[in-house]
C-alpha positions in Angstrom: 87.6 -26.0 -23.6 88.7 -23.6 -20.6 86.7 -24.6 -17.8 88.4 -22.8 -15.5 87.3 -19.4 -17.4 83.5 -20.5 -16.6 84.4 -21.5 -12.9 86.5 -18.3 -12.0 83.3 -16.0 -14.2 80.7 -18.2 -12.2 83.0 -17.5 -9.2 82.7 -13.3 -9.3 79.3 -13.2 -10.0 78.4 -14.9 -7.2 79.8 -12.6 -4.6 78.6 -9.9 -5.8 75.1 -11.3 -6.4 75.3 -12.6 -2.7 75.9 -9.3 -1.1 73.0 -7.6 -2.9 70.4 -10.9 -2.3 71.3 -10.9 1.6 70.9 -7.0 1.7 67.5 -7.1 0.5 66.7 -10.2 1.8 67.5 -8.8 5.0 65.4 -4.9 4.8 62.4 -7.0 3.0 62.6 -10.1 5.3 61.6 -12.2 2.4 62.5 -15.9 2.8 62.3 -16.4 -0.4 65.8 -14.1 -1.5 67.2 -15.2 1.4 66.7 -18.5 -0.1 68.5 -16.9 -3.1 70.9 -15.8 -1.0 71.5 -18.8 0.7 72.0 -20.6 -3.0 74.1 -17.9 -4.3 76.6 -18.5 -1.5 76.6 -22.0 -1.8 77.4 -21.6 -5.4 80.2 -19.7 -4.3 81.7 -22.5 -2.4 80.6 -25.1 -4.7 82.9 -23.4 -7.7 85.4 -23.3 -5.3 85.5 -26.5 -4.1 85.2 -27.4 -8.3 88.5 -24.8 -9.1 90.3 -27.2 -6.2 89.6 -30.5 -7.8 90.8 -28.8 -10.8 94.2 -28.0 -9.5 94.8 -31.2 -7.1 94.0 -33.3 -11.0 97.3 -31.5 -12.2 99.5 -33.3 -9.7 102.2 -35.6 -11.4 101.5 -39.7 -11.2 103.4 -41.2 -8.6 104.2 -44.5 -6.7 100.5 -44.6 -5.0 98.8 -43.0 -7.8 100.3 -44.3 -11.0 97.6 -43.2 -13.0 97.8 -39.8 -11.8 94.8 -38.2 -10.2 92.5 -37.0 -12.5 89.2 -38.9 -10.4 89.9 -35.8 -7.9 87.6 -33.9 -10.6 85.0 -36.6 -9.9 85.4 -36.3 -6.3 85.6 -32.7 -5.7 82.6 -32.7 -8.1 80.4 -34.8 -5.9 81.4 -32.4 -2.8 80.4 -29.6 -4.3 76.9 -31.3 -5.2 76.3 -32.2 -1.9 77.1 -28.6 -1.0 75.3 -26.5 -3.4 72.7 -28.7 -4.0 71.9 -31.3 -1.3 72.7 -29.5 1.5 71.7 -26.0 0.5 68.5 -27.0 -0.5 67.4 -29.3 2.7 68.7 -25.8 4.7 66.3 -23.7 2.3 63.2 -26.1 2.4 63.2 -26.3 6.1 63.5 -22.3 6.3 61.2 -22.1 3.7 58.1 -24.4 6.0 59.3 -22.6 8.7 58.3 -19.2 6.8 55.0 -20.3 6.1 54.0 -20.2 9.8 55.6 -17.2 10.5 54.1 -14.0 11.0 56.0 -11.8 9.1 55.4 -8.7 6.6 57.2 -8.1 3.7 58.3 -4.7 2.9 60.9 -3.2 -0.3 58.9 -5.1 -3.3 60.8 -2.8 -5.4 64.2 -3.9 -4.3 63.0 -7.8 -3.9 61.9 -7.5 -7.6 64.6 -5.5 -8.6 67.4 -8.1 -7.1 65.2 -11.2 -8.7 66.0 -10.0 -12.3 69.7 -9.3 -11.5 69.8 -12.9 -10.1 68.5 -13.7 -13.4 70.2 -11.8 -15.7 73.5 -13.2 -13.9 72.9 -17.0 -14.2 72.0 -16.0 -18.1 75.5 -14.9 -18.1 76.6 -17.8 -16.5 75.0 -20.1 -19.3 76.5 -17.5 -22.0 79.9 -18.3 -20.6 79.5 -21.8 -20.7 78.4 -21.7 -24.2 80.8 -19.5 -25.3 83.5 -21.8 -24.5 81.8 -24.8 -25.7 81.9 -23.4 -28.9 85.6 -22.1 -28.4 86.5 -25.8 -27.7 84.2 -27.1 -31.0 81.9 -28.4 -28.7 77.7 -28.0 -28.1 75.8 -28.2 -24.7 74.6 -31.7 -25.6 78.5 -33.1 -26.0 78.6 -31.6 -22.1 75.7 -32.7 -21.1 77.3 -36.6 -22.5 81.0 -35.6 -21.5 82.4 -37.0 -17.8 83.2 -33.6 -17.3 80.9 -33.6 -14.3 82.6 -30.4 -12.6 81.6 -28.1 -15.6 78.1 -29.6 -15.6 77.3 -28.7 -12.3 78.5 -25.3 -12.7 76.5 -25.3 -15.9 73.5 -27.2 -13.8 73.7 -24.5 -11.1 73.2 -21.6 -13.6 70.3 -23.1 -15.3 68.8 -24.4 -11.7 69.1 -20.6 -10.6 67.4 -19.3 -13.7 64.2 -21.6 -12.3 64.4 -20.7 -9.3 64.1 -17.2 -9.7 61.3 -17.8 -12.2 59.9 -19.4 -8.6 60.9 -17.1 -6.4 59.5 -14.3 -8.9 55.8 -16.1 -8.9 56.3 -16.1 -5.4 57.2 -12.7 -4.4 54.7 -11.6 -7.1 51.6 -13.9 -5.5 52.8 -12.2 -2.0 52.2 -8.4 -3.3 49.3 -8.7 -5.0 48.0 -10.3 -1.8 49.4 -9.5 0.6 49.9 -12.9 2.0 53.3 -13.4 3.1 53.1 -17.7 3.0 53.5 -17.0 -1.0 56.6 -16.5 0.0 57.7 -19.1 2.1 55.9 -21.6 -0.5 58.2 -20.2 -3.1 61.1 -20.8 -1.0 60.1 -24.4 -0.3 60.0 -25.1 -4.0 63.5 -23.9 -4.5 64.2 -26.2 -2.0 62.5 -29.2 -3.9 64.5 -28.2 -7.1 67.7 -28.1 -5.1 67.3 -31.1 -3.5 66.1 -33.2 -7.2 69.3 -31.7 -9.2 71.8 -32.8 -6.6 70.5 -36.6 -6.4 70.6 -36.6 -10.5 74.5 -34.8 -10.4 75.4 -37.3 -7.3 74.3 -40.6 -9.2 76.1 -39.4 -12.2 79.5 -38.7 -9.8 79.0 -42.0 -8.3 79.2 -43.8 -11.4 82.6 -42.1 -12.6 84.4 -42.3 -9.1 83.3 -46.3 -9.0 84.6 -46.7 -12.8 82.7 -45.6 -15.5 83.7 -46.7 -18.7 84.6 -44.4 -21.5 81.4 -43.7 -23.8 79.8 -46.0 -26.1 80.5 -44.2 -29.0 84.4 -43.7 -28.6 84.5 -47.2 -28.2 82.9 -48.6 -31.2 85.0 -46.2 -32.9 88.8 -47.5 -31.3 87.1 -51.3 -31.5 86.7 -50.4 -35.8 90.1 -49.0 -35.9 91.5 -51.7 -34.7 89.6 -54.4 -36.6 90.4 -52.6 -39.6 93.9 -53.7 -39.1 95.0 -56.8 -41.6 97.1 -58.0 -39.0 93.9 -58.4 -36.2 92.4 -61.3 -36.3 89.7 -60.5 -33.7 89.9 -58.3 -31.0 88.9 -60.8 -27.4 88.3 -57.9 -24.9 87.7 -54.7 -24.8 87.6 -52.7 -21.4 88.0 -49.2 -20.6 87.5 -46.3 -17.5 87.4 -43.0 -17.1 90.3 -42.0 -15.1 89.2 -38.2 -15.8 87.0 -36.3 -18.1 90.0 -35.9 -20.4 91.4 -39.2 -19.2 90.6 -42.6 -19.9 91.8 -45.9 -19.2 91.4 -48.5 -22.3 92.9 -52.1 -22.6 92.7 -54.9 -25.3 93.3 -58.1 -26.0 94.0 -58.6 -29.4 94.5 -62.1 -31.7 96.6 -61.3 -34.2 96.9 -63.3 -37.3 99.7 -66.7 -37.0 103.2 -66.2 -38.1 103.7 -63.0 -37.4 107.3 -62.2 -35.5 107.6 -60.7 -32.1 109.2 -57.5 -34.1 106.0 -57.5 -36.6 103.7 -58.1 -33.3 105.9 -54.7 -31.5 105.2 -53.0 -34.8 101.8 -54.0 -35.4 100.6 -52.8 -31.4 103.0 -49.3 -31.7 101.3 -48.3 -35.3 97.2 -49.4 -33.2 98.5 -47.3 -30.1 99.2 -44.3 -32.2 96.5 -44.3 -34.7 94.2 -44.8 -31.2 95.5 -41.8 -29.9 95.9 -39.6 -32.9 91.9 -40.2 -33.0 91.2 -40.1 -29.2 93.8 -38.0 -27.0 91.7 -38.4 -24.2 93.5 -42.1 -24.4 96.2 -41.4 -22.4 96.8 -44.9 -20.6 96.3 -47.6 -23.7 97.3 -51.4 -23.2 96.8 -53.7 -26.1 98.1 -57.4 -24.9 98.7 -60.0 -28.0 96.5 -63.2 -27.8 97.2 -66.0 -29.4 
């Protein structure tokens, strides 16, 4: 999986979409199309923020960050969520409310429908790029949604929400065209704003869990416990603690009660063997502590 490919592709597509949406919104006086332009530029900024998080997280560990900076990706994904969904959604919502009472005459409906189609097509293309990269990494959309890779999920949700927003804008512009009532255009903008805000709350809640220290997925924890408990030298696992330090970086700490009678050298060999087996099965368990307990 190459998250940078997905992010860069999203940025390039959004640059073109923003220019086209802004031009059409200006000439047609459509608030719904303008809401698409705002959302697209917010996507563009968010993509840049998430890309920066990818690079910031690659800095090596140091004295002040002994476990590395993997959580940079969680933080910048959270910032991107605020920019893309919460702030942009609030702005689009307030402008849509204002547009429902404004006296404007919508024009160039053909251009409006064309730019809606272009935005919809680009979002579908973005989803296709994400799915292609997932398949390249032998992953699925379900595994992405369950994973702690909140930055990539934000990009994926952006594309999905853009598809839904394009449908809402199409309905609003179509209703305005058929009825001659520009208020439908503003109502569509309100719908887009509410959709963005709701999605922002969902992603912000997930980012918060990862920032404050969410454990590794339960399925992985059970498999790691299985590896340890199957070892003939292990009597019992006393405690199991874990935390996600990054999308591909986990901290796992175990207190293990080994069989009586093992020498110091045998204990060290048992710990080394278990550590090697766990890391082979889970390369993301980069920080692994196995503490023997009598």
